[in-house]
N, C-alpha and C positions, 0 to 999 in steps of 0.2 A: 324550622324553616327549610326549606332544601336549599345550599348554596348554589348559585349559577354555573352552569360550565364555563370553561376558562375561553375566551375566544382568541381561536389558532387561525384568524383565516390570515391572516400577516404571515404566519408560519408556514401556512401549507403553499402560500403564494411564493417565499423564499424556496420551499421544498420542489416544488416546480420547476423553478429555475437552476437549482443545483443539481437534479437530475438531470437535467439536459444537458448540462456541464458536463456532468459526469460521462452521458453518453457520447457525446460528442469529442469532448477534449480528452477525456479518458481512455479512448482509441488509441491513443498512441503509446500507451504504455505495454498492452499486449504486442503491438506492433515493433516495439523496440526490445520486447525482451524475448521476443521467437527470432530476429535475424541479430541482436547485438551481441550475441556469444558466437554467432555462425560467421560475422563480420569481421568480429576479432581475431576468430579463427584464421581468418584468410590474410589477414593483415601483420597479426604478431609474429615476430622469428621464435618468439618461444610458445608452445602449446598451453604451458601452464600459466601465461596472463591471455588466454581466449577469451573468460568473462570478464577480464578487468574493465572494458567499456561500461559493463552493468554496475561494477563496482562501484565506479567511481560516478555514475547517476545517482547511485544511493549516497556516496561521499557526498555529494554536492545538496542532496536534501538535506542529510543531516546540518551541513554547516550554514545552510540557508534558512533553518528552523525557525531558529532565535532572532534574524535579521526580519523574517518574514514576519513572524508574530508581530516584533515590535512594529512595522507598518502599518498592522492591523489593527492593534491598539491603538495608533494615532491616528489614522487616516480612514480606518474601516477597512470591512471586508474586500469590498470592491477593489479598492486599490491594491491590496496584495493577491489577489487572483488575476487581475490585469499583468501585473509586475509577472508572475507565473508565466501567463500563456505567452507574453512577448520573450522572455526567456526561453521559453521551449521552441519559438520560430526560430531564435539565433542557435539554439543547441541544434536543432534540426539543419538550419544551415552550414555550421563548422562541420558538422559530421557528414553531408554529403560531398562539401568541400573535401574532407579528409579520405573519403573513397575516391572521390576523384582525382587525387594526388596517389592515391596507394602509401598515404602516411598515416600509422597508426597513432603519433603523438597527436595531431589534427584531430584524427577523429574521437581520440578520448578529449581533448579539450570541448569538444562538441558534446560528448556524454557530462560532461561536468557539468556544463551549463545548462542542459536538460535537465538535471538536477533542483536546479530552482524551480523548474516548472512541476516537478513531484514533489516537491515541500510544500508549494502552493495548493496542489491538489488533495494532500493529507488535509488541509484545514476543511475541507466541504464539508465534510462532517461534524464539525464544530459548530460550522456556521448552520448549519442545520437545526442545532440545539439553542441558536442565539433566543430567538424569537417567540420560542417555543412552552408551552406549560409544563411542569413536571410531568404529568401524564402522557402528554403528545411528545415527550423528549425521545425517548427509544426508537418510538416508530419513526417519527421526524429522520433520526440518525440512520434507522433501516433504510427507509424507503430513497434518501439519498444514495446510498451504497448499491442501492438494488440498480440504480440507473447503470453501472456498471455492467448490468446484463446484456443492455444495448453494443457496450465498447466490447465486450467478449465476442459478440457477431461481427461488428464492423471492421474491429483492429485485423483480426488475422484474415480475414476476406480481401481487405485492402492488402495485405501482406501476399496473397496470393497472386494479385492484379498487379503488383509494382516489384517484388521483389527481383524478376529477372527482366522488366520494360526495359533495360538500356544494358547495354554491351557491359557495364561495369555493375555487377550483383551488388544488389539491395540501394542504388543510388535512388530510383522510383520511389522506395520505402522512405527512404529520408526526405524527398519532394514532396513526399505525401504528408508529413508528419509536420512542416511549414504550415500546410494546407490547414489541416486539422487546427492548429493555433490559433490561424487569422480568422479563420471563420467562428470558432466558437469562443473567442474571447468578447465579442459584441454582447453576449449573453448575459454578462455581469452587470450591464448597463440597466435590468430590469430587477436586479436584487434589492429590496426594500430592508435593510439592516441598518437600524442604527449606528453611529459612531461613538465608541465608549466617550463617556463625557470626561472633558479635561480635567485633570486631578488638580486641585485646590490643596492650599495648606490645611484644609480641616477634611480634605477627602481621607477615607480609611487607605493604610498604605498595604494592608494585608501580611502576610506571612512573608518570609523571605525563602528562597529556593529550597535551603536546607531543612527551615521547618516543613514545607511542602511536604517533601520527600520523608521525612518522620513520622508524617500522618501514616497509618499502618492502610488504608484503605487504598489511599494513595497510591503507595510504595506498591503495593501488588498491581494495580491497575497497570501500573505501567511494567512490571517485570511481564505481565501475561500478556500485554500489548506487544512487547519487544519478542519476546518468543513468539507469538504468534505469526509475527511478521517475517521475524527473521528465518525461523523454518520455512515459512511458504517459500521467501526468496531462494535460502540455499538449495533445496529439491528445485523449485522451478527455474531458476540459471541455469542448471546443468541438463534440464529434460532435454533441450532441443538438439544439446550434444551427445546425449544416451541416444535418442533415439535414432538421429542418422547415426552414429557410429555402431549401433546394433544393426546396422543395415537397413533402415528403413529413408523415407524420402522427406526432403524439406516440406513438402504437403502434409506427409503425416504427421511429423512435429507439429505443423500450424493446428492441425485438429485436434491434437492432443493438447496444445495450450488454449484452444476454446473449448476444448471440454471443462480444463482445468479454470478459465477465467468464470465462465458461464455456471460453475461450482462456487465459485466465490461470490458470486452477486445473487442468484436466483433466492438462496435462503433468505435475503435480507427482506425481501417481501411478508416474512413472519417472523423473524427474530426477534424484531421487537417485540410482537405479542407473545413469544414464548419469555422473552427476559421480563415482561409485565406479569405472567402468570407464574412462572416457576421461581422467579428470583435471579438476579443477573451470576451469582456466584456459581450457580449449578448449571446456566448454560455456556460461561467459560470452560468449566470442568468438563462438558459434553466437547467442545471445541478440541479440548487439548487432549483427550480420550479419542478424538477422531483423528486428529494428525499423528498421533501413535497409528492405529491402524492403517493410515497410507504409508506409512515406513515399512510396517510389515507385511501389505500386499507388493509393494516393491521390492521388497527381499526376497519375492518368491518366484522370481524370472523375470526375463526382458523378453517375453509375447508381448504384443504391440495391446492387447487387453488388458498386460499387467499397468502397461503406464497408463493407460487409459483411466484405469479404476482407482490407482494411487494418485493420480494428478486431480479426480475428482472429490476425493474424500481429502485430500490435502486443499482444495477450494472449500470444500464445506467447513471443514476444521478451522481455518483461518478465518471465516464469515465468522462462528459463533465465537470464538476465542477474543478476536481484534473488535467488532462492534460490542460485545461484553465489556470488553476493558474499555473503550471508550465512553459508553455509557456509565460504567462505575465512577472514573475519572469526571466526567462533565457534570458529576452530583456532587463531587467532593471539593470543589474550591469555590469562591466567589466571584460575580464579575470583574471585580477591580482587580483580582488574580488570574484573570483569564488571559492574558499575553503574557503573563511571565510562566504560567504552569503549562498551556498548550505549549508553547516554543520547547521549554526544558521537557516535556514529554517526548514532542519529536524529536528532539537532538539525543534524547537516548535511545528512544524507539529505532532510530535510522543509524544510529551509530549501532547500536546491534545487526540491523540489517546489510551493513556496510561490511562490518566482519565476516557476516553468514556469506556476504556475495563475492567476495576475497576467497574466501575457504572453498566456497564452491568449485571453483576454475581447476584448485590446485586437489583438491580431492578426485574430480571428476579427471581430471589428466595425467596427474601426477604422483597417484598413490598406488598404481598399479599396472600390469602390462598391458589391460585390455579395457574397454570401453564400460565390459561387466562388472570388473573388481572397482573401478571408478565409480559406477552407480552406487554398488554396494557401500562402498565408504562413505558415498553422500548420505546416505539413510542410515547408517549407524552412528552417525553424527547427531542425528536427532535426540539421542536418547540422554545426553547431561541436561539439553536444554529444558527437555519436557520434565524434566526431574525436578529441575529448578522451579520452573514457573506449576507444577504440580504441589510441593511442597510449598509455596509459599501461599497459593490457595488455600492449600489446607489449614496451615498456620493461621491465616485470617477467619475461616470456618471456627477454629475451636477459641478463638478470641470471644469476650460478651458480646453480645447483640449491639450491630450497630445501627441506630437509628435514622441513618441518610440511606440505608440498604433498601433497593429499588423493587 
């Protein structure tokens, strides 16, 4: 007798809500990544600190990962997502106030608050898997990530409309960030994800963080997610500075970022299907190879076409590497370990991204005498991280077969 197909109607409803949230609330990320470094460059006394606002967003995300995960474990996904949206609105307010005052420290404080939103936003992909069957899980994660396609279009266009709307550059963009958070937060009232059951004395305790990380599959998933996201952030953070520094306009920089963010999310329409067909390890490996290709194209020159092609490849490589690693991780821990493992994962991932973001400004502005030399240094810095992730994935592939492999 053929087994009945699993009912994914609840999961599909939640995916639809999360796709909309990704599209609306997610628009602020390309907005901030486009103007954050440029605004920092205008406020900072030392050009090496130009990308510090973006670094503090990532640092805030890293610091918030464990508390946000704990909130979701205790009160549910909706509570955690609402906390993130409210923090995003406050971050926009403080950032706008810092621009109004011309105060770099105040602007940095707004960036740190925005990191709380970024942390909550990172859990959309895990929430998509909560109510999905094993078969639907990689597709659910991919569809939610695909919501970023709309964000990739909306965000940079808002930048074009708002960056010079006031006498103070970029002030209008931060006002728009506030509006995006307030509007998008209402979507979370339509989520239908059960709260995790409250633990009792008889409830399974699950593995400790050390035990979770000692699992080879989990360890490799975390490494590949961390490297994919860190490299994407390393290069994307420097891109507006490199584009403008090489003589192109802020509009050109916004267009390059648009192409990059589109490339981050367009593949999501089929990444889940590719994972289901070829296996998650092969898709992660393909992502790492494409990231290497992005670096090679960027090193060939600073024509506008080079920026576009390199950043498109960077987006596709991130998509395969990060969605693949997320899928690998989601199938390697139990429900009662979710809060502990997912918080730990994002703590480590955004710790790596924080380091990459901090390094990005220093490499771009302080490692050579010109924007071209800085851009070269940024792309050469990809090599050791790609070597780490590729080696970890190869080590996992040479181990005995894992029955949980998707």
